C-alpha positions in Angstrom: 43.1 -200.6 80.7 41.1 -201.3 77.5 37.4 -199.3 77.3 34.8 -201.0 75.2 31.3 -199.9 75.4 28.7 -201.7 73.9 29.9 -205.2 74.5 26.6 -206.8 73.7 26.8 -206.3 70.0 29.4 -208.4 69.5 29.0 -211.8 68.1 30.1 -215.1 70.8 33.4 -215.0 68.2 34.0 -212.3 69.2 33.8 -211.7 72.5 36.5 -213.8 72.8 38.5 -213.0 71.0 38.3 -210.2 72.8 38.4 -211.4 75.6 41.9 -213.5 74.3 44.0 -210.2 73.6 42.8 -208.1 76.3 44.1 -211.2 79.3 46.8 -209.7 79.8 46.0 -205.3 80.1 46.5 -204.2 83.3 42.2 -203.3 83.6 38.9 -203.2 81.5 36.2 -201.2 82.1 32.6 -201.9 79.9 29.2 -201.0 79.5 26.4 -203.5 77.9 22.6 -203.0 78.4 21.9 -206.9 79.4 23.6 -208.2 82.5 26.2 -211.9 82.1 29.7 -211.4 79.5 31.3 -210.3 82.9 30.0 -209.9 87.0 28.3 -206.8 86.8 29.8 -204.9 89.1 28.3 -201.5 89.0 24.6 -200.9 87.5 23.6 -197.4 86.0 19.7 -195.9 86.2 18.4 -192.5 84.7 15.3 -191.5 85.7 13.0 -188.2 85.4 15.0 -186.0 87.6 17.5 -186.5 85.7 16.8 -185.4 82.9 15.2 -182.7 83.8 19.2 -182.1 84.6 20.5 -182.5 81.4 17.8 -180.6 79.9 18.5 -178.2 81.8 22.5 -178.6 81.5 21.5 -178.8 77.8 19.4 -175.6 77.0 18.7 -173.9 80.1 16.5 -171.5 78.6 14.3 -175.2 77.0 10.3 -174.1 77.1 8.3 -175.9 79.0 7.4 -178.5 76.1 11.0 -179.8 75.4 10.3 -181.2 79.2 6.9 -182.4 78.5 8.1 -184.1 75.1 11.3 -185.1 77.1 9.2 -186.8 79.3 6.5 -188.3 77.2 9.3 -189.9 75.2 12.1 -190.7 78.2 8.5 -193.5 79.0 8.6 -194.4 75.1 12.0 -194.8 75.1 11.8 -197.1 78.5 14.8 -194.7 79.8 16.8 -194.7 77.0 17.9 -190.8 77.5 20.8 -191.1 74.5 16.9 -192.2 72.4 15.7 -189.7 73.7 18.3 -187.3 73.1 18.6 -187.9 69.6 14.1 -188.2 69.6 14.4 -184.1 70.9 17.1 -183.7 68.3 14.7 -184.9 65.1 11.7 -182.6 66.7 13.5 -179.6 66.5 15.0 -180.1 63.6 11.9 -180.8 61.9 10.1 -178.5 63.5 8.0 -179.8 65.5 9.2 -178.7 68.2 10.7 -174.6 68.1 13.3 -173.8 69.4 13.7 -171.2 72.5 12.9 -166.8 70.9 17.0 -166.5 73.2 19.0 -170.2 71.0 17.5 -168.8 68.2 19.4 -165.9 67.9 22.6 -167.4 69.1 22.7 -169.6 66.6 
């Protein structure tokens, strides 16, 4: 089984080469941001609720300002949770968002 994450990054020639080289494998799992290269079997969607769940799991003591910033970024990044968390990381690193006191003591 081959996992290809980000198939949209392959050129047309790269895609053709990939298909040729993978034709004898037992299975393919391919992620892509836009459909079209192969039939879509499952579509993943993010949501503000999923953002809240992930933020709670990653930082249970996140202050309310983090949630506000996360939801603003969710809209700004068109629901791309990876981009939301990268931006939150940058905001904490630059001091735009402050760490909770408990997290600071642990770090």
